C-alpha positions in Angstrom: -80.6 -26.1 -22.0 -84.3 -26.9 -21.8 -86.5 -26.0 -24.7 -89.4 -28.1 -23.5 -92.1 -25.4 -23.4 -91.3 -24.4 -27.0 -91.0 -28.0 -28.2 -94.3 -28.9 -26.5 -96.1 -25.9 -28.1 -94.8 -27.0 -31.6 -95.8 -30.6 -31.0 -99.2 -29.5 -29.7 -99.8 -27.5 -32.9 -98.6 -30.4 -35.1 -101.0 -32.8 -33.2 -103.9 -30.4 -33.7 -103.2 -30.1 -37.5 -102.6 -33.8 -37.8 -105.8 -34.8 -36.0 -107.9 -32.4 -38.2 -107.3 -34.9 -41.0 -109.2 -37.5 -39.0 -106.1 -39.5 -38.0 -105.2 -40.2 -34.4 -102.0 -39.1 -32.7 -101.1 -41.1 -29.6 -99.6 -39.6 -26.5 -96.5 -41.7 -27.0 -96.0 -40.2 -30.5 -96.6 -36.7 -29.1 -94.0 -37.2 -26.4 -91.5 -38.6 -28.9 -92.1 -35.6 -31.2 -91.6 -33.2 -28.2 -88.2 -34.9 -27.5 -87.2 -34.7 -31.2 -88.1 -31.0 -31.5 -86.4 -30.2 -28.1 -83.2 -31.9 -29.3 -83.3 -29.9 -32.5 -83.8 -26.7 -30.7 -81.0 -27.5 -28.2 -78.6 -28.4 -31.1 -79.4 -25.1 -32.9 -78.9 -23.1 -29.8 -75.6 -24.9 -29.0 -74.3 -24.1 -32.5 -75.2 -20.5 -32.1 -73.6 -20.3 -28.7 -70.4 -21.9 -30.1 -70.3 -19.2 -32.8 -70.8 -16.5 -30.2 -68.0 -17.9 -28.0 -65.7 -18.1 -31.0 -66.4 -14.5 -31.8 -65.8 -13.4 -28.2 -62.5 -15.3 -28.2 -61.5 -13.4 -31.4 -62.5 -10.1 -29.8 -60.6 -10.9 -26.6 -57.5 -11.7 -28.7 -57.9 -8.4 -30.6 -58.3 -6.4 -27.3 -55.1 -8.0 -25.9 -53.2 -7.3 -29.1 -54.3 -3.7 -29.2 -53.6 -3.1 -25.5 -50.1 -4.4 -26.0 -49.6 -2.2 -29.0 -51.0 0.9 -27.3 -48.8 0.4 -24.1 -45.5 0.0 -25.9 -43.2 3.0 -25.9 
C-alpha cells in the first residue's frame, strides 16, 4: 500500500501552517513527517482491510451453511 501522495499533501499543509509562525521546517523533517503519516495511513487501511476480510469470511461461512441446509432432503 502506498499512501505517499496523501501523506505528502498532509505534510505540505503542516509545513505551510508551521512556517507561518516564522519557524523553519527542514526538508529532512518534512520527509520524516511524510513517512510517519504514510505509516499511519497504511496501518489504518490495513486494519480496515482486516475487518472487511473477517466479515467476508463470516459471510462465506454463512453461505456454505445455508447452501448445505437448502440442499438437504
